[in-house]
N, C-alpha and C positions, 0 to 999 in steps of 0.2 A: 588525251591527245587532242591538239587543236585541229579543227576541221575547217577553219575559215579559208576563203579563196586565196589569201595571201600567204598561207603557210608554205614554206619552201618545198615541202614534200609534194605540193600540188603545182609546182612551177611547170611552165612550158619548157620544152627543150628547144635549143636553137633549130630553126627550120620548121617548127610546128606553128600553125596559125599565123602565117605571114600577113601583116596588115597591109602594107604597101610594099612594092618591090624594094628589096633592100632593108626593110624594117622588120625585125623579128619581134613578135609580141613577147612581153615578159609579164610575170605576175607578182614580182616583188612589190611591196607597198611603197607609199610615198616617203615614209620615214627612212626606209633603207636607201632609196635613191638619194634623198637629201643628204644623208650622212656620208655616203660614198662620194657624191659630187663635192661636198665640202672638203674632203680629204685630197682631192685632186687639184694640184696647184697649176697644172698646165693643160686644162681642158676647157673648151668653149662652153659657157653655161647654157647655150641654147642647143648644143649638139645632143643627139639622143645618146643615152647611156646604154650602149649595146652589150649584150651578154658576153661577147668575146673581146671586149676592149682591154688591151693590156694596161692594167692600172699602173705598174711601175713606170711605163713609158710616158705617163701623163702626170708624173709628180708624186706618186705614192712611194715614199722611201721607208726605211725601217722604222724611223721615229713616227711617221705617219701611220704605219701599220699598227703600232702599239696604241696610238691615240684612237684610231678607228675601231680597233677591237674593243677598247674600253667603252667608247660611245655606243657600239652595238650591244655590248653586254648590258649597259644601263637601259637602253631603249627597249630591249626584248626580254629583260630579266633572265639572262642566260649567263653561262660561264664557259668561255672557250677552254677546252682541254689543252694541256701543255703541248700535245702533239699537233694541235691545229695552229699554233702560233708560229708558223713557218711561212717563208715567202710564197710557197706554192699555193697556200690557202688564199692569198691576196693577189693572185695572178690576174684574175678577171672578175667582173661582177658576178658572173654565173657561178664560178668556183666558190667565191666568198659566200654567196647566197646558199649554196649547197652546205657549207660548213655551218652557217647560221641555222639552217633547217635541221641538221643533225643535233645541234645543241638544243633546239626547241623540242625535238623528239625525246631527248634524254632528260628533260625536266621532270 
């Protein structure tokens, strides 16, 4: 089992460790943030990637979900189970990070 600080099992929950008012700390890594941001077609590049951001509202459609899942699988050497390839898994960065964490735990 991985124990590094960026493992999804060690993530902060929304509301924990607020950095500035309105900014929730996250502990996903730079790779994850880069891949998620690249999949969003309608999101300002300098805006913070909030854990509760509705990804579909910012351009992540079903084709984007398939591409993002493949890029995450490659980046983290994981495989999404069939049951995780559903829109609910891609609802927010926090939910998707939870799914990635489950896949890492199952390796």
